[in-house]
N, C-alpha and C positions, 0 to 999 in steps of 0.2 A: 291204534296199532296198524290198522289197515291203510292209514294215510302216509305212513313213514316212507314206503317205496316211492310215492309220488314226490315227496319233499327232498329225497336224497339227491344231491347234486344240484339242487336249485340255487342259483347264484343271483342275488339281488344287487350285487355291487356293480359299479360302472367305471369306465375308463375316463379319467380326467387329466387334461394337460395343464400344468402350471407354468406360467412365464414370470420370472422374477430375476432382478439384478443381472440381466443379460444371459440368464440360464433358462433351460427348459427341463421340467421334471414330469414324468408320466407316473400317475398313481392309480390304483384301483381302490375304490372306497364305497362304502354304503352310506356315508354321511351325505346330507342334502344341503347343508349350509356351507357356503364357501369359507367362512371363517374357521369352521371346524375342520374342513379339509386341509386348509393351510396349516393349522395346528398339528394335525396328524402327520403332515409332511415335514414338520420341523422348521417351518418358515415363520420367523418371528415378525410380527407387526408392531412397530413402535407407535407412540402417539403422533398422529398426523399422517400415518400411512393408511392405505386402504386397498381396495380391490375392485375389479369389475369383471362381469361375465361378458365374453365376446359373443355376440350374435344370438344369445339366448337369454331368456328372462329368469330361468331356474336351472339348477344343476341337472344334467342328464348325461347319458352316455355320449362321450365325445366332446363334452363341454371344455372350454378353455377359460381358465381363470388368470387374469393378468394382475399382478401385484403392482400397486401404485405407491411409490415412495414419496413421502412428504418433502416438499421443497421449503427451504427456510424463508421466513419473512418476519417483519417487525411490526408490533402493535405499539403505538404511542398514545398514551392517554394522560393528559396533564404533564407532569414531570416524570412519569413512569414509562420506561421503555422495556418491553419484554419481547424476547425472540421465541417464535413458534415454528412449527412445520405443518404443512397441509398439502393434500393432493386434490383438493376440491377445485372445481372449475371457475368459481366466482369468489369475489371477496366476501360477500354475505354468507355463502355456504361454508367458506373456510372458518369464519368467526363462529358460526352456529355449531359446526362440527367440534370446535374446541371449547364450546360452552361459554363463549365470551358474549356477554349481553351488550346490546347497543340499541340506539334509536336510528332508524334508517337515514333520517335527514342530518344526522350528526356524524356520518362516516365519510371519510375521504381516503382513497377514491370511492366512488359510488359502489353500493353493495352489489350491483349488477355488473360491475367491471370485471373482465376476465382476470383471474388470479395469475400472478407472475412471480417467479422466483426472485427473491431479494427485494420485493416491494415493501414500502413503508405504508402502513395503514394507520390513519389518525382517527381516534374516537374522541369527539369533542365533549367537554363538560357543559353544564348549563350556562356558565358564564363565558362561553367561547362561541364564536361563529366564524364561518368561512367567508373569505373575501376573494374575488376573482378580478384580475386586471391583466393588462397587456404591457409588455416592456420591449424596448428595442434590443436587438442582439447586435453586438459590435461587429463591424466589418473586419474579417480577417485579411491580413496583408501578406502577399507573397512577392518576393524579389526574384527577378530573373536577370542573369548576366547578359549584357548586350554589348558586343564588341564593335558595334557600329557607332556607339555613343562615346564621347570623351569620358575618360576616367574621372570619377567624382561627380558626374552629373546624373540626374534621374529623370525618367519620363514615365508618366502614367499611361499604361497600355489599356487597362480595364479599370473603370471607375469603382466598380463594386457597389454593393447595395446592402443596407442593414436588414437584418431579419426581424422576425417578431416572435416573442415568446409569451405563453400563457403563464401568469404567476398566480399561485395559490397561496394565500396567507391566512393566518389565524389571528383574529381580533379577540383580545382578552380584556375583560372588564376588571380593573384593579379595585382594591378595597376602598380607595378614596374617590371612586366614581370615574376616574380617568380610564383611558384605554391604551393598550400597547398592541402593536402589530408585529407578528413574527412570520417571516416567509417560510413556507413549508417546502414547496417544490416549484420548479418552473420547467415547462415543456416547450420546445421549439415548435412553433406552428409553421413559420416560413423560414427556411434556411437562408442565411445571409449569403450574398455573392462575394466571392473573394476579389479584393482589389489587387491588381497586378501592376507592379512597378518595375520598369526596366532600369537596371543600374548600369551606368556607363563603365565599360571595362577596356575600351580602346587604349592602346599604349599602356598595358598593364601586364604583369607577369606573376605567375603563382610561385610563391616562395614558402619556406618553412614557417614564416610569420604571416601567411595569407597573401592575398593579392596586393601587389605594390605597383604604384604608378611609376613609369620610367619615362625619361625625356628622350633618350635615344638608345639604340642598340649598336654595339661595336663588335665586329669580328676581330678576334685577337689570337695570338699564339701564346699559350701559358705554360710556363715551366714551374716546377716545384723547387722550393729551397727551405733550408732549416736554419736554426739559430747559428750565428757566427760568434756570439758573445758580445756583439756591439749593439748599440742602439740604432734605430732606423735613422734615416737622413733628416727626419723632423724631430728626433729626440725621443721617440717612443721605445719602450721595451717591447720587442716583437712578440706578437701573439697570433694564433691562428685567426685569420680574418684580415690580416694586413697584406696588402698587395703592393709590390714594387712596380712603379709605372714611369712613363716619360711624363713628367709634370707639365710639359708644354702641350701635351696631347690630352692627358687626364689630370686635372689639377689635384694637388694634395687635398686630403680630407673628403674627396668625392666618395659618396656612398654608392655601392654597386651590388648587383646580384649576379653570381656566376653559377649556372647549373652544375651540380656535382660538387661544388665547393661550398657555396652558401653566400650569405650576405657579408660583404667585406667593405674595407675602406682603403683608399689610396694613402699609404703612409710611409712609403720608402721609394728609393730609386736605385739605379745601378748603371754601370757603363754600357751594358747591353740593352738597357731599356730605351728603345727607340720606337716612337710612334705606336704601332699596334702590338708590341711585345710587352708581356707582363710576367712577373714572378709571383707565385702564391706561397705565402709562408705556411709551413706545417709544423706542428709541435712534435710530431712523431716521424722519425727518419723512414720507417717502413712505409708509412702512408705516403710520404713524399716520393719514395721510389715507385710505389704503385701508381701514383699520378703521372710521374714522368713528364713528358711533354705532350701537349695536345692542343688542337684548335678549339676555341670556345667562343660562345657569344657572351658579351658583357653588357648587362642592362644597367645603364646609369639611372639611379633612382632619384626621384624628385624630392624625397625627404630623407 
């Protein structure tokens, strides 16, 4: 009875900060085990999750508990593949924490390898062994347009160099005594150097069908026209893409590209078609009116 006054108001709880899922929670607790404190705070730990105390070895007033969420990884043993989660720092600790038995020399990556999200961990059976080798990594190729080179030609600017990769394979002993090898992973040790090829683009023009080689460029005055109900001078039913030309200047069937109009063909003529004057056929009257008359560059295509 005499001790009651001394105990009245005595508080053995402590202030603890919990960091979890991007949030912060302050709690007062008399618990001394982090797991119990998290449970009291309503924070659920799933299999593979964990925690750590920041800067202290035990819970005390002002302690900070950081919740560590498990990151997914895959364990492959024989023909069985199982997905797990772990927050442990190494492969071996992740396996041990999940209760997965193994022999150190039969695990890949090595048990001391830092654990990474999404990694694949192979646990070999007694009839399996790891093999390590190196393989060449193909040279990547990059093309660059070069307007100083003739269209259709190419010139190597940088030779490039093959890289090197480390290949990890699993050698399996079959029931008949033979062996089969299965590649598990490969990691690039030396990055390949890109081969750069300059592609000749001189005398080329960009069209809706990509770059096209042209043999000459003509400055012309272009007018729009629509169907008259008659065939063209070479017997074609007119369609958008037919150009009326002076055939002495631009021969019939010549393919050309006219910016703003498109890829076309010389397929008609008319009394006003003299030298650099051309008419462009349009299917739609309103588009023809919109085009009207204007000066254009005509690219005579090589194909």
